[in-house]
PDB file with SEQRES, HELIX, SHEET and CRYST1 records, atoms N, CA, C and O in Angstrom:
SEQRES   1 A   75  TYR GLY LEU ALA GLN VAL GLY ALA VAL GLN VAL TRP GLN          
SEQRES   2 A   75  ASN ALA LEU ARG ASN GLN GLN THR ALA VAL ASP ALA TYR          
SEQRES   3 A   75  ARG HIS ALA LEU SER LEU GLY GLY THR ARG SER LEU PRO          
SEQRES   4 A   75  ASP LEU TYR ALA ALA ALA GLY ALA ARG PHE ALA PHE ASP          
SEQRES   5 A   75  GLN SER THR MET GLN ASP VAL ILE THR LEU LEU GLU SER          
SEQRES   6 A   75  GLN LEU GLU THR LEU TYR ASN GLN VAL ASP                      
HELIX    1 AA1 GLY A    2  ARG A   17  1                                  16    
HELIX    2 AA2 GLN A   19  LEU A   32  1                                  14    
HELIX    3 AA3 GLY A   33  THR A   35  5                                   3    
HELIX    4 AA4 LEU A   38  ALA A   44  1                                   7    
HELIX    5 AA5 GLN A   53  VAL A   74  1                                  22    
CRYST1    1.000    1.000    1.000  90.00  90.00  90.00 P 1           1          
ATOM      1  N   TYR A   1     101.668  88.668 114.247  1.00  0.00           N  
ATOM      2  CA  TYR A   1     102.116  89.990 114.630  1.00  0.00           C  
ATOM      3  C   TYR A   1     101.372  91.088 113.876  1.00  0.00           C  
ATOM      4  O   TYR A   1     101.133  92.172 114.408  1.00  0.00           O  
ATOM      5  N   GLY A   2     101.020  90.797 112.659  1.00  0.00           N  
ATOM      6  CA  GLY A   2     100.308  91.794 111.858  1.00  0.00           C  
ATOM      7  C   GLY A   2      98.993  92.203 112.481  1.00  0.00           C  
ATOM      8  O   GLY A   2      98.618  93.374 112.439  1.00  0.00           O  
ATOM      9  N   LEU A   3      98.286  91.237 113.063  1.00  0.00           N  
ATOM     10  CA  LEU A   3      97.017  91.548 113.728  1.00  0.00           C  
ATOM     11  C   LEU A   3      97.236  92.562 114.844  1.00  0.00           C  
ATOM     12  O   LEU A   3      96.493  93.535 114.969  1.00  0.00           O  
ATOM     13  N   ALA A   4      98.255  92.324 115.646  1.00  0.00           N  
ATOM     14  CA  ALA A   4      98.544  93.213 116.769  1.00  0.00           C  
ATOM     15  C   ALA A   4      98.976  94.594 116.281  1.00  0.00           C  
ATOM     16  O   ALA A   4      98.590  95.607 116.864  1.00  0.00           O  
ATOM     17  N   GLN A   5      99.765  94.640 115.226  1.00  0.00           N  
ATOM     18  CA  GLN A   5     100.241  95.927 114.720  1.00  0.00           C  
ATOM     19  C   GLN A   5      99.104  96.785 114.189  1.00  0.00           C  
ATOM     20  O   GLN A   5      99.076  97.993 114.424  1.00  0.00           O  
ATOM     21  N   VAL A   6      98.175  96.177 113.479  1.00  0.00           N  
ATOM     22  CA  VAL A   6      97.035  96.942 112.965  1.00  0.00           C  
ATOM     23  C   VAL A   6      96.209  97.484 114.126  1.00  0.00           C  
ATOM     24  O   VAL A   6      95.765  98.631 114.086  1.00  0.00           O  
ATOM     25  N   GLY A   7      96.003  96.675 115.151  1.00  0.00           N  
ATOM     26  CA  GLY A   7      95.283  97.146 116.336  1.00  0.00           C  
ATOM     27  C   GLY A   7      96.033  98.252 117.053  1.00  0.00           C  
ATOM     28  O   GLY A   7      95.435  99.243 117.473  1.00  0.00           O  
ATOM     29  N   ALA A   8      97.344  98.087 117.196  1.00  0.00           N  
ATOM     30  CA  ALA A   8      98.148  99.091 117.888  1.00  0.00           C  
ATOM     31  C   ALA A   8      98.129 100.431 117.158  1.00  0.00           C  
ATOM     32  O   ALA A   8      98.057 101.483 117.792  1.00  0.00           O  
ATOM     33  N   VAL A   9      98.193 100.397 115.849  1.00  0.00           N  
ATOM     34  CA  VAL A   9      98.155 101.646 115.082  1.00  0.00           C  
ATOM     35  C   VAL A   9      96.804 102.334 115.266  1.00  0.00           C  
ATOM     36  O   VAL A   9      96.742 103.560 115.355  1.00  0.00           O  
ATOM     37  N   GLN A  10      95.740 101.567 115.322  1.00  0.00           N  
ATOM     38  CA  GLN A  10      94.421 102.164 115.534  1.00  0.00           C  
ATOM     39  C   GLN A  10      94.315 102.797 116.921  1.00  0.00           C  
ATOM     40  O   GLN A  10      93.745 103.879 117.068  1.00  0.00           O  
ATOM     41  N   VAL A  11      94.861 102.130 117.934  1.00  0.00           N  
ATOM     42  CA  VAL A  11      94.862 102.705 119.284  1.00  0.00           C  
ATOM     43  C   VAL A  11      95.711 103.971 119.296  1.00  0.00           C  
ATOM     44  O   VAL A  11      95.330 104.960 119.922  1.00  0.00           O  
ATOM     45  N   TRP A  12      96.839 103.956 118.626  1.00  0.00           N  
ATOM     46  CA  TRP A  12      97.695 105.141 118.525  1.00  0.00           C  
ATOM     47  C   TRP A  12      96.945 106.280 117.838  1.00  0.00           C  
ATOM     48  O   TRP A  12      97.016 107.429 118.272  1.00  0.00           O  
ATOM     49  N   GLN A  13      96.226 105.953 116.763  1.00  0.00           N  
ATOM     50  CA  GLN A  13      95.442 106.973 116.067  1.00  0.00           C  
ATOM     51  C   GLN A  13      94.417 107.591 117.018  1.00  0.00           C  
ATOM     52  O   GLN A  13      94.216 108.806 117.012  1.00  0.00           O  
ATOM     53  N   ASN A  14      93.780 106.768 117.822  1.00  0.00           N  
ATOM     54  CA  ASN A  14      92.834 107.283 118.812  1.00  0.00           C  
ATOM     55  C   ASN A  14      93.540 108.196 119.807  1.00  0.00           C  
ATOM     56  O   ASN A  14      92.991 109.220 120.213  1.00  0.00           O  
ATOM     57  N   ALA A  15      94.757 107.827 120.199  1.00  0.00           N  
ATOM     58  CA  ALA A  15      95.517 108.644 121.145  1.00  0.00           C  
ATOM     59  C   ALA A  15      95.906 109.989 120.540  1.00  0.00           C  
ATOM     60  O   ALA A  15      95.965 110.994 121.247  1.00  0.00           O  
ATOM     61  N   LEU A  16      96.167 110.011 119.256  1.00  0.00           N  
ATOM     62  CA  LEU A  16      96.484 111.283 118.603  1.00  0.00           C  
ATOM     63  C   LEU A  16      95.278 112.217 118.625  1.00  0.00           C  
ATOM     64  O   LEU A  16      95.430 113.437 118.677  1.00  0.00           O  
ATOM     65  N   ARG A  17      94.090 111.641 118.586  1.00  0.00           N  
ATOM     66  CA  ARG A  17      92.859 112.442 118.637  1.00  0.00           C  
ATOM     67  C   ARG A  17      92.537 112.877 120.060  1.00  0.00           C  
ATOM     68  O   ARG A  17      92.227 114.041 120.310  1.00  0.00           O  
ATOM     69  N   ASN A  18      92.616 111.919 120.996  1.00  0.00           N  
ATOM     70  CA  ASN A  18      92.296 112.192 122.401  1.00  0.00           C  
ATOM     71  C   ASN A  18      93.026 111.161 123.248  1.00  0.00           C  
ATOM     72  O   ASN A  18      92.584 110.020 123.385  1.00  0.00           O  
ATOM     73  N   GLN A  19      94.144 111.580 123.809  1.00  0.00           N  
ATOM     74  CA  GLN A  19      95.010 110.642 124.510  1.00  0.00           C  
ATOM     75  C   GLN A  19      94.322 109.992 125.704  1.00  0.00           C  
ATOM     76  O   GLN A  19      94.416 108.777 125.876  1.00  0.00           O  
ATOM     77  N   GLN A  20      93.644 110.763 126.519  1.00  0.00           N  
ATOM     78  CA  GLN A  20      93.035 110.199 127.721  1.00  0.00           C  
ATOM     79  C   GLN A  20      91.954 109.179 127.386  1.00  0.00           C  
ATOM     80  O   GLN A  20      91.883 108.116 128.003  1.00  0.00           O  
ATOM     81  N   THR A  21      91.124 109.501 126.419  1.00  0.00           N  
ATOM     82  CA  THR A  21      90.074 108.567 126.009  1.00  0.00           C  
ATOM     83  C   THR A  21      90.679 107.278 125.464  1.00  0.00           C  
ATOM     84  O   THR A  21      90.195 106.186 125.763  1.00  0.00           O  
ATOM     85  N   ALA A  22      91.732 107.404 124.670  1.00  0.00           N  
ATOM     86  CA  ALA A  22      92.384 106.225 124.097  1.00  0.00           C  
ATOM     87  C   ALA A  22      93.010 105.360 125.181  1.00  0.00           C  
ATOM     88  O   ALA A  22      92.887 104.135 125.147  1.00  0.00           O  
ATOM     89  N   VAL A  23      93.675 105.981 126.133  1.00  0.00           N  
ATOM     90  CA  VAL A  23      94.301 105.223 127.222  1.00  0.00           C  
ATOM     91  C   VAL A  23      93.234 104.540 128.071  1.00  0.00           C  
ATOM     92  O   VAL A  23      93.391 103.381 128.457  1.00  0.00           O  
ATOM     93  N   ASP A  24      92.166 105.247 128.358  1.00  0.00           N  
ATOM     94  CA  ASP A  24      91.080 104.650 129.143  1.00  0.00           C  
ATOM     95  C   ASP A  24      90.489 103.437 128.426  1.00  0.00           C  
ATOM     96  O   ASP A  24      90.260 102.400 129.049  1.00  0.00           O  
ATOM     97  N   ALA A  25      90.243 103.560 127.132  1.00  0.00           N  
ATOM     98  CA  ALA A  25      89.681 102.446 126.364  1.00  0.00           C  
ATOM     99  C   ALA A  25      90.660 101.275 126.315  1.00  0.00           C  
ATOM    100  O   ALA A  25      90.257 100.118 126.440  1.00  0.00           O  
ATOM    101  N   TYR A  26      91.935 101.574 126.134  1.00  0.00           N  
ATOM    102  CA  TYR A  26      92.955 100.530 126.083  1.00  0.00           C  
ATOM    103  C   TYR A  26      93.044  99.793 127.414  1.00  0.00           C  
ATOM    104  O   TYR A  26      93.106  98.564 127.451  1.00  0.00           O  
ATOM    105  N   ARG A  27      93.050 100.545 128.494  1.00  0.00           N  
ATOM    106  CA  ARG A  27      93.110  99.917 129.822  1.00  0.00           C  
ATOM    107  C   ARG A  27      91.871  99.075 130.090  1.00  0.00           C  
ATOM    108  O   ARG A  27      91.956  98.011 130.704  1.00  0.00           O  
ATOM    109  N   HIS A  28      90.724  99.552 129.629  1.00  0.00           N  
ATOM    110  CA  HIS A  28      89.498  98.768 129.780  1.00  0.00           C  
ATOM    111  C   HIS A  28      89.625  97.447 129.021  1.00  0.00           C  
ATOM    112  O   HIS A  28      89.266  96.391 129.541  1.00  0.00           O  
ATOM    113  N   ALA A  29      90.133  97.511 127.798  1.00  0.00           N  
ATOM    114  CA  ALA A  29      90.319  96.284 127.011  1.00  0.00           C  
ATOM    115  C   ALA A  29      91.278  95.329 127.713  1.00  0.00           C  
ATOM    116  O   ALA A  29      91.042  94.122 127.747  1.00  0.00           O  
ATOM    117  N   LEU A  30      92.359  95.869 128.271  1.00  0.00           N  
ATOM    118  CA  LEU A  30      93.304  95.023 129.001  1.00  0.00           C  
ATOM    119  C   LEU A  30      92.642  94.356 130.197  1.00  0.00           C  
ATOM    120  O   LEU A  30      92.932  93.201 130.507  1.00  0.00           O  
ATOM    121  N   SER A  31      91.763  95.074 130.862  1.00  0.00           N  
ATOM    122  CA  SER A  31      91.104  94.522 132.053  1.00  0.00           C  
ATOM    123  C   SER A  31      90.185  93.352 131.712  1.00  0.00           C  
ATOM    124  O   SER A  31      89.883  92.525 132.572  1.00  0.00           O  
ATOM    125  N   LEU A  32      89.748  93.286 130.473  1.00  0.00           N  
ATOM    126  CA  LEU A  32      88.871  92.192 130.056  1.00  0.00           C  
ATOM    127  C   LEU A  32      89.639  90.888 129.851  1.00  0.00           C  
ATOM    128  O   LEU A  32      89.071  89.797 129.890  1.00  0.00           O  
ATOM    129  N   GLY A  33      90.948  91.033 129.632  1.00  0.00           N  
ATOM    130  CA  GLY A  33      91.803  89.858 129.503  1.00  0.00           C  
ATOM    131  C   GLY A  33      91.245  88.805 128.579  1.00  0.00           C  
ATOM    132  O   GLY A  33      90.793  89.112 127.476  1.00  0.00           O  
ATOM    133  N   GLY A  34      91.273  87.573 129.021  1.00  0.00           N  
ATOM    134  CA  GLY A  34      90.805  86.452 128.211  1.00  0.00           C  
ATOM    135  C   GLY A  34      89.317  86.173 128.340  1.00  0.00           C  
ATOM    136  O   GLY A  34      88.857  85.081 128.006  1.00  0.00           O  
ATOM    137  N   THR A  35      88.566  87.151 128.820  1.00  0.00           N  
ATOM    138  CA  THR A  35      87.133  86.930 129.036  1.00  0.00           C  
ATOM    139  C   THR A  35      86.282  87.261 127.823  1.00  0.00           C  
ATOM    140  O   THR A  35      85.083  86.981 127.818  1.00  0.00           O  
ATOM    141  N   ARG A  36      86.874  87.847 126.803  1.00  0.00           N  
ATOM    142  CA  ARG A  36      86.129  88.248 125.610  1.00  0.00           C  
ATOM    143  C   ARG A  36      86.858  87.754 124.364  1.00  0.00           C  
ATOM    144  O   ARG A  36      88.036  87.398 124.411  1.00  0.00           O  
ATOM    145  N   SER A  37      86.147  87.741 123.280  1.00  0.00           N  
ATOM    146  CA  SER A  37      86.764  87.357 122.006  1.00  0.00           C  
ATOM    147  C   SER A  37      87.703  88.470 121.538  1.00  0.00           C  
ATOM    148  O   SER A  37      87.605  89.610 121.991  1.00  0.00           O  
ATOM    149  N   LEU A  38      88.593  88.131 120.645  1.00  0.00           N  
ATOM    150  CA  LEU A  38      89.530  89.126 120.121  1.00  0.00           C  
ATOM    151  C   LEU A  38      88.812  90.297 119.452  1.00  0.00           C  
ATOM    152  O   LEU A  38      89.202  91.440 119.687  1.00  0.00           O  
ATOM    153  N   PRO A  39      87.790  90.072 118.636  1.00  0.00           N  
ATOM    154  CA  PRO A  39      87.066  91.217 118.077  1.00  0.00           C  
ATOM    155  C   PRO A  39      86.448  92.105 119.157  1.00  0.00           C  
ATOM    156  O   PRO A  39      86.418  93.327 119.010  1.00  0.00           O  
ATOM    157  N   ASP A  40      85.961  91.506 120.231  1.00  0.00           N  
ATOM    158  CA  ASP A  40      85.394  92.297 121.328  1.00  0.00           C  
ATOM    159  C   ASP A  40      86.471  93.096 122.056  1.00  0.00           C  
ATOM    160  O   ASP A  40      86.230  94.231 122.466  1.00  0.00           O  
ATOM    161  N   LEU A  41      87.652  92.514 122.219  1.00  0.00           N  
ATOM    162  CA  LEU A  41      88.756  93.239 122.857  1.00  0.00           C  
ATOM    163  C   LEU A  41      89.197  94.422 121.998  1.00  0.00           C  
ATOM    164  O   LEU A  41      89.462  95.506 122.517  1.00  0.00           O  
ATOM    165  N   TYR A  42      89.273  94.215 120.698  1.00  0.00           N  
ATOM    166  CA  TYR A  42      89.607  95.319 119.801  1.00  0.00           C  
ATOM    167  C   TYR A  42      88.572  96.429 119.938  1.00  0.00           C  
ATOM    168  O   TYR A  42      88.925  97.603 120.053  1.00  0.00           O  
ATOM    169  N   ALA A  43      87.305  96.059 119.925  1.00  0.00           N  
ATOM    170  CA  ALA A  43      86.238  97.063 120.034  1.00  0.00           C  
ATOM    171  C   ALA A  43      86.336  97.811 121.353  1.00  0.00           C  
ATOM    172  O   ALA A  43      86.148  99.027 121.387  1.00  0.00           O  
ATOM    173  N   ALA A  44      86.627  97.107 122.436  1.00  0.00           N  
ATOM    174  CA  ALA A  44      86.761  97.756 123.741  1.00  0.00           C  
ATOM    175  C   ALA A  44      87.917  98.748 123.743  1.00  0.00           C  
ATOM    176  O   ALA A  44      87.874  99.757 124.447  1.00  0.00           O  
ATOM    177  N   ALA A  45      88.949  98.460 122.957  1.00  0.00           N  
ATOM    178  CA  ALA A  45      90.106  99.350 122.861  1.00  0.00           C  
ATOM    179  C   ALA A  45      89.883 100.476 121.861  1.00  0.00           C  
ATOM    180  O   ALA A  45      90.747 101.335 121.688  1.00  0.00           O  
ATOM    181  N   GLY A  46      88.736 100.476 121.208  1.00  0.00           N  
ATOM    182  CA  GLY A  46      88.443 101.516 120.226  1.00  0.00           C  
ATOM    183  C   GLY A  46      89.022 101.229 118.857  1.00  0.00           C  
ATOM    184  O   GLY A  46      89.231 102.141 118.058  1.00  0.00           O  
ATOM    185  N   ALA A  47      89.280  99.957 118.588  1.00  0.00           N  
ATOM    186  CA  ALA A  47      89.855  99.556 117.302  1.00  0.00           C  
ATOM    187  C   ALA A  47      88.895  98.603 116.594  1.00  0.00           C  
ATOM    188  O   ALA A  47      87.980  98.045 117.199  1.00  0.00           O  
ATOM    189  N   ARG A  48      89.130  98.439 115.311  1.00  0.00           N  
ATOM    190  CA  ARG A  48      88.323  97.502 114.520  1.00  0.00           C  
ATOM    191  C   ARG A  48      89.126  96.236 114.275  1.00  0.00           C  
ATOM    192  O   ARG A  48      90.280  96.296 113.849  1.00  0.00           O  
ATOM    193  N   PHE A  49      88.523  95.108 114.540  1.00  0.00           N  
ATOM    194  CA  PHE A  49      89.151  93.831 114.210  1.00  0.00           C  
ATOM    195  C   PHE A  49      88.725  93.483 112.794  1.00  0.00           C  
ATOM    196  O   PHE A  49      87.910  92.588 112.565  1.00  0.00           O  
ATOM    197  N   ALA A  50      89.290  94.204 111.870  1.00  0.00           N  
ATOM    198  CA  ALA A  50      88.956  94.031 110.458  1.00  0.00           C  
ATOM    199  C   ALA A  50      90.220  94.291 109.655  1.00  0.00           C  
ATOM    200  O   ALA A  50      91.030  95.154 109.993  1.00  0.00           O  
ATOM    201  N   PHE A  51      90.361  93.551 108.624  1.00  0.00           N  
ATOM    202  CA  PHE A  51      91.548  93.696 107.794  1.00  0.00           C  
ATOM    203  C   PHE A  51      91.122  93.889 106.347  1.00  0.00           C  
ATOM    204  O   PHE A  51      91.722  93.374 105.403  1.00  0.00           O  
ATOM    205  N   ASP A  52      90.061  94.656 106.233  1.00  0.00           N  
ATOM    206  CA  ASP A  52      89.504  94.970 104.928  1.00  0.00           C  
ATOM    207  C   ASP A  52      90.212  96.195 104.346  1.00  0.00           C  
ATOM    208  O   ASP A  52      91.083  96.788 104.982  1.00  0.00           O  
ATOM    209  N   GLN A  53      89.825  96.552 103.144  1.00  0.00           N  
ATOM    210  CA  GLN A  53      90.479  97.667 102.461  1.00  0.00           C  
ATOM    211  C   GLN A  53      90.341  98.969 103.242  1.00  0.00           C  
ATOM    212  O   GLN A  53      91.300  99.735 103.330  1.00  0.00           O  
ATOM    213  N   SER A  54      89.176  99.231 103.805  1.00  0.00           N  
ATOM    214  CA  SER A  54      88.940 100.477 104.525  1.00  0.00           C  
ATOM    215  C   SER A  54      89.832 100.594 105.760  1.00  0.00           C  
ATOM    216  O   SER A  54      90.453 101.632 105.988  1.00  0.00           O  
ATOM    217  N   THR A  55      89.890  99.534 106.545  1.00  0.00           N  
ATOM    218  CA  THR A  55      90.714  99.547 107.757  1.00  0.00           C  
ATOM    219  C   THR A  55      92.184  99.695 107.408  1.00  0.00           C  
ATOM    220  O   THR A  55      92.894 100.504 108.006  1.00  0.00           O  
ATOM    221  N   MET A  56      92.637  98.915 106.441  1.00  0.00           N  
ATOM    222  CA  MET A  56      94.042  98.981 106.063  1.00  0.00           C  
ATOM    223  C   MET A  56      94.391 100.341 105.467  1.00  0.00           C  
ATOM    224  O   MET A  56      95.489 100.849 105.695  1.00  0.00           O  
ATOM    225  N   GLN A  57      93.479 100.931 104.713  1.00  0.00           N  
ATOM    226  CA  GLN A  57      93.740 102.249 104.135  1.00  0.00           C  
ATOM    227  C   GLN A  57      93.873 103.294 105.230  1.00  0.00           C  
ATOM    228  O   GLN A  57      94.733 104.170 105.146  1.00  0.00           O  
ATOM    229  N   ASP A  58      93.031 103.216 106.261  1.00  0.00           N  
ATOM    230  CA  ASP A  58      93.133 104.150 107.386  1.00  0.00           C  
ATOM    231  C   ASP A  58      94.487 104.024 108.081  1.00  0.00           C  
ATOM    232  O   ASP A  58      95.126 105.027 108.400  1.00  0.00           O  
ATOM    233  N   VAL A  59      94.916 102.793 108.310  1.00  0.00           N  
ATOM    234  CA  VAL A  59      96.202 102.542 108.965  1.00  0.00           C  
ATOM    235  C   VAL A  59      97.348 103.064 108.097  1.00  0.00           C  
ATOM    236  O   VAL A  59      98.244 103.745 108.596  1.00  0.00           O  
ATOM    237  N   ILE A  60      97.321 102.754 106.827  1.00  0.00           N  
ATOM    238  CA  ILE A  60      98.387 103.179 105.913  1.00  0.00           C  
ATOM    239  C   ILE A  60      98.434 104.698 105.795  1.00  0.00           C  
ATOM    240  O   ILE A  60      99.515 105.286 105.786  1.00  0.00           O  
ATOM    241  N   THR A  61      97.282 105.329 105.707  1.00  0.00           N  
ATOM    242  CA  THR A  61      97.231 106.790 105.606  1.00  0.00           C  
ATOM    243  C   THR A  61      97.854 107.436 106.835  1.00  0.00           C  
ATOM    244  O   THR A  61      98.624 108.390 106.714  1.00  0.00           O  
ATOM    245  N   LEU A  62      97.528 106.924 108.015  1.00  0.00           N  
ATOM    246  CA  LEU A  62      98.116 107.472 109.242  1.00  0.00           C  
ATOM    247  C   LEU A  62      99.629 107.288 109.240  1.00  0.00           C  
ATOM    248  O   LEU A  62     100.370 108.232 109.514  1.00  0.00           O  
ATOM    249  N   LEU A  63     100.086 106.091 108.934  1.00  0.00           N  
ATOM    250  CA  LEU A  63     101.524 105.833 108.950  1.00  0.00           C  
ATOM    251  C   LEU A  63     102.265 106.699 107.938  1.00  0.00           C  
ATOM    252  O   LEU A  63     103.333 107.233 108.240  1.00  0.00           O  
ATOM    253  N   GLU A  64     101.711 106.839 106.753  1.00  0.00           N  
ATOM    254  CA  GLU A  64     102.356 107.684 105.745  1.00  0.00           C  
ATOM    255  C   GLU A  64     102.420 109.139 106.193  1.00  0.00           C  
ATOM    256  O   GLU A  64     103.442 109.799 106.002  1.00  0.00           O  
ATOM    257  N   SER A  65     101.351 109.640 106.780  1.00  0.00           N  
ATOM    258  CA  SER A  65     101.356 111.045 107.208  1.00  0.00           C  
ATOM    259  C   SER A  65     102.320 111.261 108.366  1.00  0.00           C  
ATOM    260  O   SER A  65     102.980 112.298 108.433  1.00  0.00           O  
ATOM    261  N   GLN A  66     102.409 110.307 109.269  1.00  0.00           N  
ATOM    262  CA  GLN A  66     103.341 110.443 110.390  1.00  0.00           C  
ATOM    263  C   GLN A  66     104.786 110.355 109.914  1.00  0.00           C  
ATOM    264  O   GLN A  66     105.649 111.086 110.400  1.00  0.00           O  
ATOM    265  N   LEU A  67     105.049 109.461 108.964  1.00  0.00           N  
ATOM    266  CA  LEU A  67     106.398 109.380 108.398  1.00  0.00           C  
ATOM    267  C   LEU A  67     106.775 110.667 107.680  1.00  0.00           C  
ATOM    268  O   LEU A  67     107.906 111.140 107.797  1.00  0.00           O  
ATOM    269  N   GLU A  68     105.840 111.229 106.943  1.00  0.00           N  
ATOM    270  CA  GLU A  68     106.107 112.488 106.252  1.00  0.00           C  
ATOM    271  C   GLU A  68     106.424 113.595 107.256  1.00  0.00           C  
ATOM    272  O   GLU A  68     107.339 114.389 107.036  1.00  0.00           O  
ATOM    273  N   THR A  69     105.683 113.648 108.342  1.00  0.00           N  
ATOM    274  CA  THR A  69     105.939 114.640 109.384  1.00  0.00           C  
ATOM    275  C   THR A  69     107.345 114.471 109.952  1.00  0.00           C  
ATOM    276  O   THR A  69     108.065 115.452 110.134  1.00  0.00           O  
ATOM    277  N   LEU A  70     107.731 113.241 110.228  1.00  0.00           N  
ATOM    278  CA  LEU A  70     109.071 112.985 110.762  1.00  0.00           C  
ATOM    279  C   LEU A  70     110.155 113.351 109.754  1.00  0.00           C  
ATOM    280  O   LEU A  70     111.160 113.961 110.117  1.00  0.00           O  
ATOM    281  N   TYR A  71     109.957 112.985 108.500  1.00  0.00           N  
ATOM    282  CA  TYR A  71     110.932 113.335 107.462  1.00  0.00           C  
ATOM    283  C   TYR A  71     111.094 114.847 107.354  1.00  0.00           C  
ATOM    284  O   TYR A  71     112.209 115.341 107.190  1.00  0.00           O  
ATOM    285  N   ASN A  72     110.002 115.575 107.444  1.00  0.00           N  
ATOM    286  CA  ASN A  72     110.058 117.033 107.349  1.00  0.00           C  
ATOM    287  C   ASN A  72     110.772 117.652 108.543  1.00  0.00           C  
ATOM    288  O   ASN A  72     111.373 118.719 108.415  1.00  0.00           O  
ATOM    289  N   GLN A  73     110.718 117.012 109.679  1.00  0.00           N  
ATOM    290  CA  GLN A  73     111.420 117.520 110.855  1.00  0.00           C  
ATOM    291  C   GLN A  73     112.923 117.331 110.730  1.00  0.00           C  
ATOM    292  O   GLN A  73     113.699 118.104 111.292  1.00  0.00           O  
ATOM    293  N   VAL A  74     113.330 116.317 110.003  1.00  0.00           N  
ATOM    294  CA  VAL A  74     114.753 116.023 109.826  1.00  0.00           C  
ATOM    295  C   VAL A  74     115.372 116.945 108.790  1.00  0.00           C  
ATOM    296  O   VAL A  74     116.524 117.354 108.931  1.00  0.00           O  
ATOM    297  N   ASP A  75     114.625 117.270 107.765  1.00  0.00           N  
ATOM    298  CA  ASP A  75     115.156 118.125 106.687  1.00  0.00           C  
ATOM    299  C   ASP A  75     115.397 119.534 107.131  1.00  0.00           C  
ATOM    300  O   ASP A  75     115.840 120.364 106.338  1.00  0.00           O  
TER     301      ASP A  75                                                      
END                                                                             
């Protein structure tokens, strides 16, 4: 599940930047189905199939900033 969550957060990050481009890339990746390797599917969706420090830091930074935004809306 962790693999999917890291990919999903990256696709979400792309959508925050440009929703239409992110959706188009995601749909393209879905259309490839089982015809490509998982790293290739991630790349088609605009995500990195990497679980290195840089990728994880990007994911964590986005999640922390979004949580902070939500917390500030509640206060």
